[in-house]
N, C-alpha and C positions, 0 to 999 in steps of 0.2 A: 832246434826248432825252427818250423819253418815262418815264413811272413805272418800267416793267418792260423792261430791258435784254436783249436776247437774245445772252445769251453763247456759247453753242454755235452759235449762227450766225455771231456775228463770229470766233470762233476757227477756224472752219472755211473763213472768205473773207478774212480780212484778210491784209496784205501786211507789215502792222508786226511788226518783228522785236525791238525794244526792249522796255525794262523798261516796265512798267504797274502799275496798280493798281485794284483794285476793292472795292465797299462792298456788302456783302448785308445787307438788313434781315432778321431771324429773328424772326417773330411765333410765339412757343411758345404752346402751348394753357397757361394758367395752371396746370395739375393735372401738368404734364410738365417745368416750370423746374429742379425739382432735379435730374431724371433729364439735360435739357439740360446743365446744369453739371457734373455728374457724367461725362457723355460727351466734353465739352470737355476734361476735366483726364485723362480716362483717355487720350484720343488726341492730344494737346498735343504730346508728345515726338516720334511719329511724324510730324504734320505740319510740325512745325519741322525736322525732319531732309530732309524732300523737297528734291531738287537744285532750284535755281533760286529759291528761295522767299526773299525779302528780308524780309520783316516780315509777322507776323501779330498782330492784336490782336482781341481779343473784348471789347466795351465794353457795358456797360449803359445803356438809355435813361434819360432823366430823369423822363419820366412815366409808365412801365409797366415795372414788374419782370419783365414776360414779354416784353418787347423787347430786342431784342439787335444790336448792329451789328458785323458783322466785317469786318475792315480788312484786306485783303490786298495785298501788292506784290510782283511777281515780274520775274524777269529777262527773261521774255520768254514770249509765247502760248507756244510749244513746250513751257517749264517747267509751266506751269499744264495744259496737257493731259496731260502725263506725270503728274502728280497726279492729275487727276481721272478716269484711266483705271487707279489701281492698284487691284487687287482687294479690299485691305482698305478703301479708300474707298467703291468701288462697291458692294460688297455688305455692308458694317458701317456706317461712319461715315454714308454719306449716307442709307442707307434709316432708319437710326433717325431722323436728323434729322428727315426727310421725315414720319415717323410722328409727330413730336411739333409739327409746325409747323402753324399755321391757314393761313398765306398767305407764304410766301417771295418774297422781290422782290430782283433785284439793281437798287440804285438808281443807281450811277455805275460808269463803267469809264472811265479817264483813264491819259494817259501820265504817265510821272514824268521829271522834269528834275532835274538836277545841283543 
């Protein structure tokens, strides 16, 4: 798998219906780190309440205070598609994060086993 995974392409074409995980590397502009942290705190309750979300962790990078790793686990691709299509995510959270990022990158997409 290359450095940047095409999540929307995978979601549109996959036949896989089981649980899976993904890891996103968020490279936030240094002047936007505090705003990013506030946004994550503000939206965490809504994100964690999403049907089909198994786990979400936002971790800080060892080498840079402006890099964060979002580790998500979902019950199915359909559950993530539903989350990604909610108005509060599309029109609020996603747009705000994109305005803070230098270069977003989905780094990994993987099956979850028991």
